[in-house]
C-alpha positions as CSV (number, residue, x, y, z in Angstrom):
1,M,42.5,-75.3,21.9
2,N,41.3,-79.1,21.2
3,A,38.6,-81.3,22.1
4,E,40.7,-82.7,24.7
5,T,41.4,-79.3,26.5
6,P,38.5,-77.0,25.3
7,L,39.1,-74.6,28.2
8,A,42.9,-74.2,27.3
9,G,43.9,-70.6,28.2
10,R,41.0,-70.1,30.2
11,V,41.4,-69.0,34.3
12,A,38.9,-70.1,37.0
13,I,38.1,-69.7,40.5
14,V,36.5,-72.5,42.4
15,T,35.6,-71.6,46.0
16,G,35.6,-74.5,48.5
17,G,37.3,-76.4,45.7
18,G,39.1,-79.1,48.1
19,R,36.2,-81.5,48.8
20,G,32.8,-82.8,47.7
21,L,31.5,-80.9,44.3
22,G,34.1,-78.6,44.5
23,R,37.0,-81.2,44.3
24,A,35.4,-82.7,41.2
25,M,34.7,-79.3,39.5
26,T,38.3,-78.1,40.2
27,L,39.7,-81.4,38.6
28,G,37.2,-81.4,35.7
29,L,38.2,-77.5,34.8
30,A,42.2,-78.5,35.2
31,N,41.7,-81.6,33.3
32,A,39.9,-79.5,30.3
33,G,42.9,-77.3,30.3
34,A,42.0,-74.3,32.6
35,V,44.2,-73.0,35.4
36,V,42.0,-73.1,38.4
37,V,42.6,-71.1,41.7
38,A,40.9,-73.3,44.4
39,T,40.1,-72.0,47.7
40,A,39.5,-73.3,51.1
41,A,38.5,-71.5,54.2
42,R,40.7,-74.1,56.2
43,E,42.2,-77.2,55.9
44,P,44.9,-76.3,53.4
45,S,46.0,-80.0,52.8
46,E,42.7,-80.6,51.1
47,I,43.4,-77.9,48.5
48,E,47.2,-78.7,48.1
49,S,46.6,-82.3,47.5
50,L,44.7,-81.3,44.3
51,S,47.8,-80.7,42.4
52,A,48.8,-84.2,42.4
53,A,45.7,-85.1,41.0
54,A,45.8,-82.7,38.1
55,P,48.2,-81.9,35.4
56,Q,51.2,-79.9,36.5
57,G,50.7,-76.2,37.2
58,R,46.9,-76.3,36.4
59,I,45.6,-75.6,40.1
60,L,46.8,-72.8,42.5
61,P,45.5,-73.5,46.3
62,V,44.6,-70.5,48.2
63,I,43.5,-70.3,51.7
64,A,40.4,-67.7,51.7
65,D,37.1,-67.4,53.6
66,V,34.2,-66.1,51.0
67,R,32.8,-64.5,54.0
68,S,35.4,-62.0,54.2
69,E,35.3,-59.2,51.7
70,G,39.4,-58.8,51.8
71,D,39.7,-62.7,51.2
72,C,37.4,-62.3,48.2
73,A,39.6,-59.7,46.9
74,R,42.7,-61.3,47.3
75,T,41.6,-64.2,45.7
76,V,40.5,-62.4,42.7
77,A,43.8,-60.3,42.7
78,T,45.7,-63.3,43.0
79,A,44.1,-65.0,39.7
80,L,44.8,-61.7,37.8
81,G,48.3,-61.2,39.0
82,R,49.5,-64.6,38.5
83,F,47.6,-65.3,35.3
84,G,46.6,-62.0,33.8
85,R,43.0,-62.9,33.5
86,L,39.9,-64.1,35.1
87,D,37.4,-66.1,32.8
88,I,35.1,-68.5,35.2
89,L,34.1,-68.1,38.8
90,V,32.3,-71.2,40.3
91,N,30.6,-70.3,43.7
92,N,30.8,-73.5,45.3
93,A,31.7,-72.9,48.9
94,G,29.1,-73.6,51.2
95,R,27.9,-74.9,54.4
96,G,24.9,-77.0,55.1
97,M,22.5,-78.4,57.6
98,K,25.4,-80.3,59.6
99,Y,26.1,-77.1,61.2
100,V,22.6,-77.1,62.6
101,S,22.4,-80.7,63.5
102,E,24.1,-84.1,62.9
103,D,20.7,-85.6,62.9
104,F,18.9,-83.3,60.3
105,M,17.7,-85.9,58.0
106,T,15.9,-87.8,60.9
107,A,15.2,-85.2,63.3
108,P,14.3,-81.8,61.7
109,T,15.3,-78.8,63.6
110,R,12.7,-76.2,63.9
111,F,13.8,-72.7,63.0
112,W,13.7,-71.1,66.4
113,E,16.0,-73.9,67.6
114,T,18.7,-72.6,65.5
115,T,21.0,-70.3,67.0
116,P,21.6,-66.8,65.3
117,E,25.4,-67.6,65.1
118,T,24.7,-71.0,63.0
119,W,22.2,-69.0,60.8
120,R,24.6,-66.3,60.3
121,L,27.5,-68.7,59.6
122,I,25.4,-70.5,56.8
123,I,23.9,-67.3,55.3
124,D,27.1,-65.4,55.3
125,T,28.9,-68.4,53.7
126,N,26.1,-69.4,51.3
127,V,24.7,-66.0,50.1
128,V,27.2,-63.3,51.2
129,G,30.0,-65.1,50.2
130,P,28.9,-65.6,46.5
131,F,28.0,-61.9,46.3
132,L,31.5,-60.9,47.6
133,M,33.2,-63.1,45.1
134,A,31.0,-62.2,42.1
135,R,31.1,-58.7,42.8
136,Q,35.0,-58.7,42.6
137,A,35.1,-61.1,39.6
138,A,32.5,-59.2,37.6
139,A,34.8,-56.2,37.1
140,A,37.5,-58.0,35.5
141,M,35.2,-60.0,33.5
142,R,33.1,-57.0,32.1
143,A,36.4,-55.5,31.3
144,A,37.4,-58.5,29.4
145,G,33.9,-58.5,27.6
146,W,33.6,-62.3,28.5
147,G,33.0,-64.2,31.7
148,R,31.1,-67.1,33.4
149,I,29.5,-66.9,36.8
150,I,28.3,-70.3,38.1
151,N,26.4,-70.5,41.3
152,I,26.1,-74.2,42.8
153,S,22.5,-74.8,44.1
154,M,20.3,-77.6,45.0
155,N,16.8,-79.1,44.3
156,T,13.8,-76.9,44.9
157,E,12.2,-79.4,46.9
158,T,15.1,-79.1,49.5
159,M,14.8,-75.6,49.6
160,R,11.2,-76.1,50.9
161,R,11.9,-79.2,53.2
162,R,11.0,-79.2,56.8
163,G,13.8,-78.5,59.0
164,F,16.1,-77.1,56.5
165,S,16.4,-73.7,57.4
166,P,18.5,-71.7,57.0
167,Y,20.3,-74.0,54.4
168,G,17.2,-74.1,52.1
169,P,16.6,-70.1,52.3
170,S,20.2,-69.6,51.7
171,K,19.9,-71.4,48.4
172,A,16.8,-69.8,47.3
173,A,18.4,-66.5,48.0
174,L,21.2,-67.7,45.7
175,E,19.1,-68.6,42.9
176,S,17.2,-65.2,42.9
177,A,20.5,-63.6,42.9
178,T,21.5,-65.6,39.9
179,I,18.6,-64.2,37.9
180,I,19.1,-61.0,39.1
181,W,22.8,-60.7,38.3
182,A,22.3,-62.2,34.7
183,Q,19.9,-59.1,34.1
184,D,22.2,-56.8,35.5
185,L,25.2,-58.2,33.2
186,A,22.9,-58.6,30.2
187,G,25.1,-57.4,27.1
188,S,28.4,-57.7,28.9
189,G,29.4,-61.1,27.4
190,V,29.2,-62.5,31.1
191,T,26.7,-65.0,31.9
192,V,25.3,-66.0,35.2
193,N,23.6,-69.4,35.9
194,A,22.9,-71.8,38.7
195,L,24.0,-75.5,38.6
196,L,22.8,-78.3,40.7
197,P,23.5,-82.1,41.0
198,G,19.6,-83.0,40.9
199,G,19.5,-85.2,44.1
200,A,21.4,-86.2,47.2
201,T,25.1,-86.5,46.4
202,A,28.1,-88.1,47.9
203,T,29.8,-85.3,49.8
204,G,30.7,-84.1,53.4
205,M,27.2,-82.4,53.7
206,I,25.6,-86.0,53.9
207,P,25.6,-87.0,57.5
208,K,26.9,-90.0,59.5
209,S,23.1,-90.8,60.1
210,F,22.2,-91.5,56.5
211,P,21.1,-94.7,56.0
212,D,23.9,-97.2,54.8
213,D,21.5,-98.9,52.5
214,S,20.7,-95.4,50.6
215,R,24.4,-94.6,50.1
216,A,24.4,-96.5,47.1
217,S,21.9,-94.0,45.5
218,L,23.9,-91.1,46.2
219,L,25.2,-89.2,43.2
220,D,28.7,-89.1,42.2
221,P,30.2,-85.5,42.4
222,A,31.6,-85.9,39.1
223,I,28.3,-85.6,37.7
224,M,29.0,-81.8,37.8
225,V,31.5,-81.8,35.5
226,P,30.0,-82.1,31.9
227,P,27.4,-79.4,32.4
228,L,30.1,-77.3,34.1
229,L,32.4,-77.5,31.2
230,W,29.7,-76.6,28.7
231,L,28.8,-73.6,31.0
232,A,32.4,-72.7,31.2
233,S,33.0,-72.8,27.1
234,T,32.1,-70.4,24.4
235,K,29.2,-73.1,23.5
236,S,27.2,-71.4,26.4
237,D,27.4,-68.0,24.7
238,G,24.4,-66.2,25.5
239,V,23.0,-68.8,27.9
240,T,22.3,-66.9,31.2
241,G,19.9,-66.6,34.0
242,K,19.1,-70.2,34.0
243,R,19.4,-73.2,36.4
244,F,20.8,-76.5,35.2
245,V,20.4,-80.1,36.6
246,A,23.3,-82.0,36.1
247,K,21.7,-85.5,36.2
248,D,19.5,-84.3,33.4
249,F,22.5,-83.0,31.3
250,R,23.0,-84.3,27.7
251,A,26.0,-83.2,25.8
252,D,23.8,-83.3,22.5
253,A,20.9,-81.3,24.0
254,P,22.4,-79.2,26.7
255,D,19.3,-76.6,27.0
256,A,17.2,-79.9,28.0
257,A,18.6,-79.7,31.7
258,A,18.1,-76.1,32.0
259,T,15.0,-74.1,33.1
260,A,14.5,-70.4,33.6
261,G,14.5,-69.5,37.3
262,W,13.0,-72.1,39.8
């Protein structure tokens, strides 16, 4: 292990690793020396293309839907069977407000106008999925005495924003789970933290209706990489149950970007 590959020998899973934040984080982990199992529920071309953008052999694409208990178990079993360990889980796969309406930024949808099917799709992906993945990963991490579970979240203001149901509630639930899981795993060597960009980010979750003159202000998904690498390393030993805002992260003072809970 050296300064260029601080995560050499580590094995990670990034759910929803083919686009947006997931793609940036998958490549960031791979370039830091980790082997990454990157999942996608569909669009195999997205995760398969990652291999060409990373050091050879560092990324293993897997088609898996985090809503499926069987798929989650298979993903963890793949990491363990192929590489013999699992050190890092990044719960990134998520579905946003575009599934409710393409105009969600300009014409808020009232909660009773959302179909139960859409509500379940977003909640199952954003809340149930991370639980199913963490439940599988925690067993291997606890046995090893070390591990990192990193849940990808969003700004508190967005959780409370008019028209952002069920996306807002789903991320509030994930942050609550982060704090509870951290307490459940206390003393095991496995930490659980939330990580968020800190503002609107240039990903597929931004609708076409987003004003063109505002797109320059969107954060680059790569903003997630520095805090992610710190959280995934031994430098963050003992740091658990916190939320980190990527745009506020400083390598010389990592805790400055963290708060306890939300």
